[in-house]
N, C-alpha and C positions, 0 to 999 in steps of 0.2 A: 378467468382473468389471468393474463400473463404477468409475471413479476420478474424483476431483476433485483437481486440482492447483492450489495457490495459490502463485504466484510473485511475488517482489518485483521491482519495476522496476529498470532499470539505474542506474548511478551518475550522479548529476546533475552536469552541467558548469557549476558556478557559480564565479565568481571568488572569490579569497581575500579575506576581510574581516578587518580589524583589530578592535580593541574598538569596540563600538557600543552605543548606548543601547537601552533597551527599545523606544522609539518607532521607532528605526531597524531594530530587529529585525522589526517589522511589514513594513517595506519589504524586508528580506531574505527574509521568507516569500514575498512577492509575486514576488521575483526567482527564488527556488527553484521556485515553481510554474510559472513560464514559461520556465525554462531547458531547454536540450537535454540529452541524455544522452551519456555516453561509450560508444560501441559497442564499443570495443576491450577493455573490461573484462569483457565477457561471456564465460562459458564456452560458446562458441558451439555446440559439439557437443551438450552437455546441453540447452541451451535450445532449439535447433533440433529436436532429437529429440522433446522434449516438445510443442512447437508443431506439428510434423508429425504426431504421433500423436493430436492433439486433434480430436475431432469438432466441438467448440464452443470458441471462444476469446472470452473476455470481458475487458473492462478498464474502469477508471474513466474519467471524462472529463478527468482531469488529463493534461497534456502528457507528463509522464515515463512514464505508463502506456501511452498510445496510441503514443508514439514507440518504446517498448521492444518493442512488437509489430511495428511497421512496419519496424524495422531488419532484421528477419528476413524481409522481403518477405511478411508475413502481414497479414491483416486481421481485426479483431475483428468477430464477428457481433453482439455486444451491447456497447455503450458506455453505461455508466450511472453517474451520480453516486452511486448507492447504494454503490458500491465505492470511492469517494474516501477518501483518507487522513483520519484524524481531525485536524481543524485544531488548531493551537496558539494558545492565547490569548496576548496580549501587552498591553502597557500603554503609556501615554504618558510614562513616566518618562524623564527625560533626564540625571539627575545621576549614575547608575551606568552604567559602560560595561564590557561583557564581550564575549568572543568569541561569535559566533553559536552555536557548539556548547554553550557554557555556558548561554546563554539558553534553548536548546532543552531541555536537561536541567532547568533551573530551572522553566520554565513547564510542562513535561510533568508534573513532580512536583506542582506546584500544581494542575494540571488533574485529576490523579488524586485530589487532596484536595478537589476541588469548585470550584475557581476556573475559570470558563469565560467570562470577559468576551469578548463578541463572537463566541463559537464555541459549538458544541453541547456539552452537558454529557456527562460520562462515561456517565450513565444513558441519555441519548439516543443516544449512539454505540453502546452495547450493543444498544439496540432496532433501530438501523439494521443492525447486524451480524446480528441475527436475521432481518430482512427479506432481507438479502443471502444468507444461508444458505438460506432458503426458496427463493429464486430458483435458486440453484445446485443444490439437491436436485431441484427440479422439472425443470430442464434435464437433469440427469444421469439422470433416470428414462427418458429417451428416447434416450440416447446412451451410448457406451462410455466416452468420456473428455471431461471438461470442464476447461478451464484458465482460471484468472483471473490476468491480469497486474495485480497490485494493489500494495499498500503494506504496509509493516512492521506497524504497529499494527493496522490494520483487518484484515489477514490473520490476525493472532494472535487477534483477537476472533472472526473467522469460524471458525477452527480450533476454538476452545473450543465454539462452538455446534454444529459438526459432530460433535464428540466427544459432546456431550449428546444428539445425535440418533443415537447408536449407530454412528457411523463410527469406523474404526480408522485411526490414522496408521501407514502402512507405510514412510514415508521422510520424513526431514527433513534439510535441509542447512544449517540455521542461520537467522540473521536478517539477513545482509548482503545487499547488492544482488545480484540474480540468484539468490538462494537460493530454495528451494521446499520445500513440504510436499505429500506425496501421501497422500490418504485414500481409503478404500474402505469399503463396507458389507458 
C-alpha cells in the first residue's frame, strides 16, 4: 500500500510580541519565516517512525520545514518552494495595533475573501496545491511511502486535492505543529 503523509513543521521559536501595527506585522512574518523551531515539542517517536519509514522525504524551502526534518538527522530528497506555506498579506497601516495572532486571523480571513496585497491569491494557492499534489502522486507511484514536511494551510489544500484524486485519509492527528495526515489510494 502506497502512502502519502503530510506533516506540519515543528513549533517556531519566535519571541513574544506585544501589540504591533499591520506594518510591523510584515516584519513579524519575516521573523517567523527565519526563526528556528523548538525540537523539544516534537512527539519524537511518531515523527521519527514516519520519517524512518519514508522512501522519499520532501519539504518546502522555508527554514521551519527544512529544520523540522534536519532535527531528526534526516535529509529531504526534494526541497521545493511549491510546498511553501501560503503567505499572509499585510498592510502599511500604523494606527491600529494588535497581537500578531490577531493580525494573523484578520489577514487570513481577508485573504480568503480575496485580499491578497503582495502575496498570491487564494485561487493561485489552490493551483499551486494542485501542482504540489501532482508531484506527490508522481513520486508515490514509484515508492511505498512519501512524506512531506510542510505547513498548515498548504497541507490542507493538498489533502483536499488528494481526496479529489481518489485518495483516502486513513489517519489525521489534527492541525497543530507536528500533526500529520496519512492518505492512501
